[in-house]
OpenMM code with the backbone's topology and positions (N, CA, C; nanometers):
from openmm import Vec3, app, unit

residues = "MET TRP CYS TYR ARG ARG LEU LEU LYS VAL PRO TRP PRO GLU LYS LYS THR ASP LYS GLU ILE THR GLN MET ALA ASN VAL GLY GLU ARG LEU LEU GLN GLN LEU MET LYS ARG LYS LEU ARG TYR ALA GLY HIS ILE ILE ARG GLY SER SER GLY PRO LEU LEU GLN LEU SER LEU GLU GLY LYS ILE GLU GLY LYS LYS GLY GLN GLY ARG PRO ARG ARG ASN".split()
positions = [
    Vec3(9.9980, 11.0647, 9.6309),
    Vec3(10.1294, 11.1375, 9.6510),
    Vec3(10.1646, 11.2780, 9.6839),
    Vec3(10.0570, 11.3400, 9.6341),
    Vec3(10.0413, 11.4592, 9.7202),
    Vec3(9.9718, 11.4271, 9.9123),
    Vec3(9.8978, 11.3024, 9.9029),
    Vec3(9.7652, 11.3219, 9.9754),
    Vec3(9.9451, 11.2953, 10.1237),
    Vec3(10.0571, 11.2257, 10.0747),
    Vec3(10.1693, 11.1031, 10.1082),
    Vec3(10.2848, 11.2830, 10.1979),
    Vec3(10.2568, 11.3019, 10.0917),
    Vec3(10.3803, 11.4900, 10.1289),
    Vec3(10.2736, 11.5311, 10.2584),
    Vec3(10.1253, 11.5217, 10.2626),
    Vec3(10.0905, 11.6725, 10.3244),
    Vec3(10.0916, 11.5728, 10.4898),
    Vec3(10.0872, 11.4569, 10.4649),
    Vec3(10.0295, 11.3610, 10.5843),
    Vec3(10.2368, 11.3847, 10.6171),
    Vec3(10.3480, 11.3602, 10.5801),
    Vec3(10.4864, 11.3665, 10.5921),
    Vec3(10.5092, 11.5033, 10.6178),
    Vec3(10.4264, 11.5663, 10.6091),
    Vec3(10.4243, 11.7040, 10.6154),
    Vec3(10.6010, 11.7655, 10.5779),
    Vec3(10.6215, 11.7099, 10.4174),
    Vec3(10.7412, 11.7704, 10.3405),
    Vec3(10.6794, 11.8615, 10.3490),
    Vec3(10.7239, 11.9494, 10.3315),
    Vec3(10.7221, 12.1168, 10.2653),
    Vec3(10.7486, 12.0774, 10.0798),
    Vec3(10.7022, 12.1328, 10.0166),
    Vec3(10.7144, 12.1226, 9.9367),
    Vec3(10.7877, 12.1547, 9.8188),
    Vec3(10.8352, 12.2794, 9.8670),
    Vec3(11.0142, 12.3527, 9.8250),
    Vec3(11.1236, 12.2620, 9.8177),
    Vec3(11.0912, 12.1037, 9.8882),
    Vec3(11.1495, 11.9902, 9.9013),
    Vec3(11.2099, 11.9818, 9.8037),
    Vec3(11.3007, 11.9454, 9.7030),
    Vec3(11.2767, 11.8069, 9.6025),
    Vec3(11.3246, 11.6797, 9.6613),
    Vec3(11.1744, 11.6044, 9.6735),
    Vec3(11.2103, 11.4535, 9.7039),
    Vec3(11.0509, 11.3880, 9.5963),
    Vec3(11.2044, 11.2451, 9.6288),
    Vec3(11.1594, 11.1838, 9.4686),
    Vec3(10.9548, 11.1347, 9.5174),
    Vec3(10.9493, 11.0400, 9.3999),
    Vec3(10.8031, 10.9847, 9.4716),
    Vec3(10.8405, 10.8867, 9.5949),
    Vec3(10.9564, 10.8077, 9.4680),
    Vec3(11.0808, 10.6705, 9.5940),
    Vec3(11.0648, 10.7257, 9.6675),
    Vec3(11.1560, 10.8076, 9.7425),
    Vec3(11.1407, 10.8413, 9.8813),
    Vec3(11.0541, 10.8893, 9.9840),
    Vec3(10.9656, 10.9541, 9.9506),
    Vec3(10.8345, 10.9932, 10.0470),
    Vec3(10.7002, 10.8410, 10.0251),
    Vec3(10.7748, 10.7358, 9.8956),
    Vec3(10.7421, 10.5893, 9.9633),
    Vec3(10.7987, 10.5467, 10.0628),
    Vec3(10.8989, 10.6018, 10.0746),
    Vec3(10.9963, 10.4795, 10.1205),
    Vec3(10.9639, 10.5412, 10.3396),
    Vec3(10.8870, 10.7252, 10.2330),
    Vec3(10.9433, 10.7642, 10.4142),
    Vec3(10.7686, 10.6635, 10.4792),
    Vec3(10.7121, 10.6873, 10.4205),
    Vec3(10.6016, 10.6651, 10.4785),
    Vec3(10.5096, 10.5109, 10.4259),
    Vec3(10.6144, 10.4238, 10.4019),
    Vec3(10.5904, 10.2598, 10.4378),
    Vec3(10.5905, 10.1608, 10.3421),
    Vec3(10.4778, 10.2474, 10.2123),
    Vec3(10.3571, 10.2037, 10.1693),
    Vec3(10.3983, 10.1590, 9.9560),
    Vec3(10.6021, 10.1241, 10.0537),
    Vec3(10.5924, 10.1145, 9.8565),
    Vec3(10.4968, 10.0348, 9.7160),
    Vec3(10.6578, 9.9481, 9.7475),
    Vec3(10.5726, 9.7865, 9.6904),
    Vec3(10.4122, 9.7672, 9.7305),
    Vec3(10.3518, 9.8368, 9.8228),
    Vec3(10.2480, 9.7678, 9.8768),
    Vec3(10.1466, 9.8668, 9.7954),
    Vec3(10.2147, 10.0105, 9.7594),
    Vec3(10.1237, 10.0464, 9.6588),
    Vec3(10.0920, 10.0492, 9.5244),
    Vec3(10.3078, 10.0106, 9.4146),
    Vec3(10.2223, 9.9809, 9.3555),
    Vec3(10.1734, 9.8895, 9.2921),
    Vec3(10.2276, 9.7432, 9.3818),
    Vec3(10.0495, 9.6425, 9.3784),
    Vec3(9.9382, 9.6923, 9.3279),
    Vec3(9.8566, 9.7292, 9.4544),
    Vec3(9.7345, 9.8334, 9.3843),
    Vec3(9.7410, 9.8295, 9.3108),
    Vec3(9.7982, 9.9619, 9.2756),
    Vec3(9.7823, 10.0706, 9.1263),
    Vec3(9.7491, 9.8971, 9.0234),
    Vec3(9.8991, 9.8803, 9.0188),
    Vec3(9.9273, 9.8178, 8.8654),
    Vec3(9.7561, 9.7025, 8.9341),
    Vec3(9.6950, 9.6765, 9.0115),
    Vec3(9.6255, 9.5773, 9.0737),
    Vec3(9.4639, 9.6269, 8.9324),
    Vec3(9.5476, 9.7369, 8.9873),
    Vec3(9.3860, 9.8395, 8.9123),
    Vec3(9.3252, 9.8845, 8.7897),
    Vec3(9.4587, 9.9148, 8.8089),
    Vec3(9.5110, 9.9256, 8.6007),
    Vec3(9.5141, 9.7641, 8.5487),
    Vec3(9.5075, 9.6690, 8.5880),
    Vec3(9.4530, 9.5356, 8.4916),
    Vec3(9.3430, 9.5434, 8.4944),
    Vec3(9.2815, 9.5901, 8.6630),
    Vec3(9.1705, 9.5854, 8.6463),
    Vec3(9.0289, 9.6393, 8.5428),
    Vec3(9.0601, 9.7812, 8.5427),
    Vec3(8.9674, 9.9209, 8.3992),
    Vec3(9.0553, 9.7875, 8.2457),
    Vec3(9.1483, 9.7513, 8.2717),
    Vec3(9.2126, 9.7630, 8.1127),
    Vec3(9.1163, 9.6275, 8.0572),
    Vec3(9.0450, 9.5327, 8.1761),
    Vec3(8.9292, 9.4239, 8.1051),
    Vec3(8.8196, 9.4795, 8.1219),
    Vec3(8.8264, 9.5375, 8.1637),
    Vec3(8.6148, 9.6259, 8.1860),
    Vec3(8.6650, 9.6778, 8.0698),
    Vec3(8.7483, 9.7958, 8.0153),
    Vec3(8.7212, 9.8267, 7.8066),
    Vec3(8.7554, 9.6750, 7.7023),
    Vec3(8.8154, 9.5747, 7.7603),
    Vec3(8.8868, 9.5427, 7.6643),
    Vec3(8.6975, 9.4000, 7.6428),
    Vec3(8.6141, 9.4051, 7.8110),
    Vec3(8.5177, 9.3446, 7.7371),
    Vec3(8.3944, 9.3779, 7.6992),
    Vec3(8.4241, 9.5792, 7.6293),
    Vec3(8.3354, 9.6544, 7.5707),
    Vec3(8.1955, 9.7210, 7.6779),
    Vec3(8.2325, 9.6706, 7.7917),
    Vec3(8.1406, 9.6679, 7.8905),
    Vec3(8.1075, 9.8573, 7.8855),
    Vec3(8.2211, 9.9089, 7.8511),
    Vec3(8.2273, 10.0798, 7.8813),
    Vec3(8.1949, 10.1329, 7.8005),
    Vec3(8.1210, 10.0646, 7.6876),
    Vec3(8.0980, 10.1549, 7.5623),
    Vec3(8.1704, 10.1646, 7.4148),
    Vec3(8.1348, 10.1424, 7.3260),
    Vec3(8.2197, 10.1611, 7.2364),
    Vec3(8.3477, 10.2558, 7.2240),
    Vec3(8.3521, 10.4007, 7.2758),
    Vec3(8.3918, 10.4471, 7.2414),
    Vec3(8.5366, 10.4426, 7.3100),
    Vec3(8.5834, 10.3910, 7.4062),
    Vec3(8.6494, 10.3465, 7.4953),
    Vec3(8.7950, 10.2520, 7.3733),
    Vec3(8.6720, 10.1571, 7.3560),
    Vec3(8.6828, 9.9698, 7.3012),
    Vec3(8.8085, 10.0747, 7.1774),
    Vec3(8.7200, 10.1035, 7.1429),
    Vec3(8.7929, 10.1610, 6.9416),
    Vec3(8.9142, 10.2422, 6.9704),
    Vec3(8.8610, 10.3824, 7.0534),
    Vec3(9.0549, 10.4718, 7.1183),
    Vec3(9.1758, 10.3304, 7.1757),
    Vec3(9.0964, 10.1834, 7.1935),
    Vec3(9.2174, 10.1189, 7.3078),
    Vec3(9.2833, 10.0236, 7.1798),
    Vec3(9.1974, 9.9624, 7.0815),
    Vec3(9.2136, 9.9511, 6.9698),
    Vec3(9.2772, 10.0004, 6.8807),
    Vec3(9.2187, 10.1346, 6.8439),
    Vec3(9.3177, 10.2325, 6.7396),
    Vec3(9.1753, 10.1394, 6.6185),
    Vec3(9.1270, 10.0556, 6.5633),
    Vec3(9.0643, 10.0847, 6.3816),
    Vec3(8.9374, 10.1848, 6.4294),
    Vec3(8.9719, 10.2772, 6.2886),
    Vec3(8.9303, 10.3709, 6.2313),
    Vec3(8.8886, 10.3139, 6.0970),
    Vec3(8.7657, 10.3077, 6.0538),
    Vec3(8.7052, 10.3258, 5.8508),
    Vec3(8.7044, 10.4313, 5.8363),
    Vec3(8.7647, 10.3645, 5.6535),
    Vec3(8.7773, 10.4769, 5.5892),
    Vec3(8.8253, 10.5877, 5.6318),
    Vec3(8.8855, 10.7116, 5.5362),
    Vec3(8.9168, 10.7552, 5.5155),
    Vec3(9.0371, 10.8985, 5.5076),
    Vec3(9.0474, 10.9312, 5.6315),
    Vec3(9.0669, 11.1137, 5.6457),
    Vec3(9.0570, 11.1620, 5.6199),
    Vec3(9.0016, 11.2766, 5.5342),
    Vec3(8.9876, 11.3840, 5.4643),
    Vec3(9.0593, 11.4286, 5.4512),
    Vec3(9.0955, 11.4988, 5.3656),
    Vec3(9.1940, 11.6249, 5.2655),
    Vec3(9.2413, 11.7705, 5.3470),
    Vec3(9.3494, 11.7776, 5.4425),
    Vec3(9.4039, 11.9247, 5.3870),
    Vec3(9.2951, 11.9696, 5.5576),
    Vec3(9.3132, 12.1119, 5.6407),
    Vec3(9.3119, 12.1379, 5.7198),
    Vec3(9.1716, 12.1109, 5.8085),
    Vec3(9.1153, 12.0714, 5.9637),
    Vec3(9.0180, 12.0314, 5.9752),
    Vec3(8.9122, 12.1169, 6.0293),
    Vec3(8.7288, 12.1863, 5.9218),
    Vec3(8.6747, 12.2656, 5.9131),
    Vec3(8.6590, 12.2726, 6.1760),
    Vec3(8.6593, 12.4125, 6.1485),
    Vec3(8.5626, 12.4497, 6.2776),
    Vec3(8.4555, 12.4172, 6.2874),
    Vec3(8.4455, 12.3760, 6.4501),
    Vec3(8.2587, 12.4395, 6.4481),
    Vec3(8.2186, 12.4261, 6.5720),
] * unit.nanometer
topology = app.Topology()
chain = topology.addChain("A")
for resn in residues:
    res = topology.addResidue(resn, chain)
    for name in ("N", "CA", "C"):
        topology.addAtom(name, app.Element.getBySymbol(name[0]), res)
């Protein structure tokens, strides 16, 4: 969005929404469709597990064991 604002010469104090900027640039639906496609592709990449176990663990949210009692120690 910052790039579109720069290309259209919209000053930063001017309160324009992202929706207005995309309408001015005539890229609204096409841009949103491309973003959704990229998000889905990335989600499939993570679900397959090819990005490593840490991302898959954060997506699924399964942690074995018990949480320690009290305040965490500083490392």
